[in-house]
C-alpha positions in Angstrom: 180.3 9.7 26.6 178.1 12.5 27.7 178.8 11.7 31.4 182.5 11.8 30.7 182.2 15.2 29.0 180.3 16.5 32.0 183.0 15.1 34.3 185.8 16.8 32.3 183.9 20.1 32.3 183.3 19.9 36.1 187.0 19.1 36.7 188.1 22.0 34.5 185.7 24.4 36.2 187.0 23.2 39.6 190.6 23.7 38.6 189.9 27.2 37.2 187.9 28.5 40.1 189.3 26.8 43.1 192.4 29.0 43.3 190.3 32.1 43.2 188.1 30.8 46.0 191.1 29.8 48.2 192.8 33.1 47.6 189.7 35.0 48.6 189.4 32.8 51.7 193.1 33.5 52.6 192.6 37.2 52.1 189.6 37.2 54.3 191.5 35.5 57.2 192.0 37.7 60.2 195.2 36.9 62.0 195.3 37.3 65.7 198.8 38.2 67.0 200.2 39.3 70.3 203.7 40.7 70.4 205.7 40.4 73.6 207.6 43.6 74.4 210.3 43.6 77.2 213.0 46.0 75.9 213.0 49.5 77.4 216.1 50.9 75.7 215.7 53.2 72.7 216.7 50.6 70.2 214.3 48.0 71.6 211.4 50.5 71.5 212.3 51.4 67.9 212.5 47.8 66.9 209.1 47.1 68.4 207.5 49.9 66.5 209.1 48.7 63.2 207.8 45.2 63.8 204.3 46.4 64.5 204.3 48.8 61.5 205.7 46.1 59.2 203.1 43.5 60.3 200.2 46.0 59.8 201.6 47.0 56.4 202.3 43.4 55.3 199.0 41.9 56.3 196.8 44.9 56.1 195.2 46.7 59.0 191.9 44.9 58.4 193.5 41.5 58.2 195.2 41.4 61.6 194.0 41.8 65.2 197.2 42.9 66.9 198.0 43.4 70.5 201.3 44.4 72.1 202.0 43.3 75.7 204.6 45.3 77.6 206.1 43.7 80.7 209.4 43.7 82.5 211.6 46.7 81.7 209.3 47.8 78.9 206.7 48.7 81.5 208.6 52.0 81.7 208.2 52.6 78.0 204.4 52.9 78.2 204.3 55.6 80.8 203.8 59.4 80.6 206.1 60.2 83.5 209.3 58.2 82.9 212.2 59.3 80.8 212.4 55.9 79.1 209.2 56.6 77.1 210.5 57.3 73.6 207.7 56.0 71.2 204.5 57.5 72.7 203.6 59.1 69.4 204.0 55.8 67.6 201.9 54.0 70.2 199.1 56.5 69.7 199.4 56.2 65.9 199.3 52.4 66.0 196.2 52.6 68.3 194.4 54.6 65.6 195.3 51.7 63.2 193.6 49.2 65.6 196.5 47.9 67.7 195.8 47.4 71.4 198.5 48.0 73.9 198.6 46.3 77.3 201.0 46.3 80.2 201.5 43.7 83.0 200.1 44.9 86.3 202.5 42.6 88.2 205.4 44.3 86.5 203.9 47.7 87.3 203.6 46.8 91.0 207.2 45.4 91.0 208.6 48.5 89.3 206.5 51.1 91.2 204.5 52.2 88.2 201.0 53.5 89.0 197.9 53.3 86.7 197.8 57.1 86.5 201.3 57.1 84.9 200.3 55.0 81.9 199.9 56.4 78.4 196.1 56.9 77.8 196.1 54.2 75.1 197.6 51.5 77.3 195.5 49.1 79.3 196.8 47.2 82.3 196.1 43.5 82.5 196.7 41.4 85.7 199.7 39.4 84.5 201.7 38.9 81.4 202.1 35.1 81.7 198.4 34.6 82.5 197.4 36.8 79.5 199.8 35.0 77.1 198.5 31.6 78.3 194.8 32.6 77.7 195.6 34.1 74.3 197.5 30.9 73.3 194.5 28.9 74.4 192.3 31.1 72.2 194.5 30.3 69.1 196.5 33.6 69.0 200.0 33.7 67.5 202.5 34.9 70.0 205.6 36.7 68.7 208.7 37.7 70.7 211.0 39.6 68.3 
């Protein structure tokens, strides 16, 4: 009878404390997300900033490692010299919140964008598809809103 009582107490303790432990573990998880960005028009840039801001707000800045990869027409959106750049202030603000911004160098070459034209918070990477493939292999979530 004593062993049965110990068993019941152990099961009750497990039932009471297991949800708290799993919730703490879930809260401690750091999501690794890369967002693909290809739209250069004003609406596409605004939508990208909304998605980034919402993801940071919903998960918490400390719970997500977030990168944004601009390629294709969005290459123009991360420059200092092109009229298509509409959200430079948002990009700078998100960088302060821990977001990393990249741009595809293949797209830069194709579109005639030079390294010196990039926003100071944007890092060129050699190729978008290569980068997405390596991030996927490392277990990152890839989103394309």
